[in-house]
C-alpha positions in Angstrom: -36.4 -137.9 -0.4 -39.4 -139.3 -2.1 -42.9 -139.1 -0.7 -42.8 -142.8 0.3 -39.7 -142.1 2.4 -41.5 -139.6 4.5 -43.1 -140.3 7.9 -46.9 -140.2 8.0 -48.4 -139.8 11.5 -51.8 -138.9 12.8 -51.9 -136.5 15.8 -54.5 -134.8 17.8 -54.2 -131.0 18.4 -56.9 -129.2 20.3 -59.5 -131.8 19.7 -58.9 -132.2 16.0 -57.1 -134.9 14.1 -54.3 -134.1 11.7 -52.2 -136.3 9.4 -48.6 -134.9 9.3 -46.3 -136.0 6.5 -42.7 -135.1 6.8 -39.1 -136.2 7.3 -39.0 -136.2 11.1 -39.5 -139.4 13.0 -42.8 -140.2 14.6 -41.7 -139.4 18.1 -40.6 -135.9 17.1 -43.9 -135.2 15.3 -45.9 -136.4 18.3 -43.8 -134.2 20.6 -44.3 -131.1 18.4 -48.0 -131.8 18.2 -48.2 -132.2 21.9 -46.4 -128.9 22.5 -48.7 -127.1 20.1 -51.8 -128.6 21.8 -50.4 -127.6 25.2 -49.7 -124.0 24.1 -53.2 -123.7 22.6 -54.8 -124.9 25.8 -52.7 -122.5 27.9 -53.8 -119.6 25.7 -57.4 -120.8 25.8 -57.3 -120.9 29.6 -56.3 -117.2 29.7 -58.9 -116.1 27.1 -61.8 -118.6 26.8 -63.7 -116.4 24.3 -61.2 -117.0 21.4 -62.4 -119.0 18.5 -60.2 -121.7 17.1 -58.8 -119.6 14.3 -57.8 -116.8 16.6 -56.4 -119.2 19.1 -54.3 -120.9 16.4 -52.9 -117.5 15.3 -52.1 -116.4 18.8 -50.4 -119.8 19.3 -48.3 -119.3 16.2 -47.4 -115.7 17.3 -46.4 -116.9 20.8 -44.4 -119.8 19.4 -42.5 -117.6 16.9 -41.8 -115.0 19.6 -40.3 -117.8 21.7 -38.3 -119.1 18.7 -36.9 -115.6 17.9 -35.8 -115.1 21.6 -34.1 -118.5 21.6 -32.4 -117.7 18.2 -31.1 -114.4 19.7 -29.8 -116.2 22.8 -28.2 -118.9 20.6 -26.5 -116.2 18.4 -25.2 -114.4 21.5 -23.7 -117.7 22.8 -22.1 -118.5 19.4 -20.6 -115.1 19.3 -19.3 -115.4 22.8 -17.7 -118.7 22.0 -16.2 -117.4 18.9 -14.7 -114.4 20.7 -13.2 -116.7 23.4 -11.7 -118.9 20.8 -10.2 -116.0 18.9 -8.8 -114.6 22.2 -7.2 -118.0 23.0 -5.7 -118.2 19.5 -4.0 -114.8 20.0 -2.7 -115.6 23.5 
């Protein structure tokens, strides 16, 4: 995919404007930016003394933690489905 084929969208995250260039459609990019903004504001509400850099790092850590938990759940579900399919094949 060439650079001209990529989506270019401007979003606002925690009061700053960013231009995101990527392969996802504009709606998806706006949704992701909105979720990041929301998570940063949630964390800020709990600890108002954090500067923006620390807030961004905590947001990234929280987001990756959520991602890893979901990935583990997904893997468990895939394995469960695979085991059921194998059992049905043997019955």
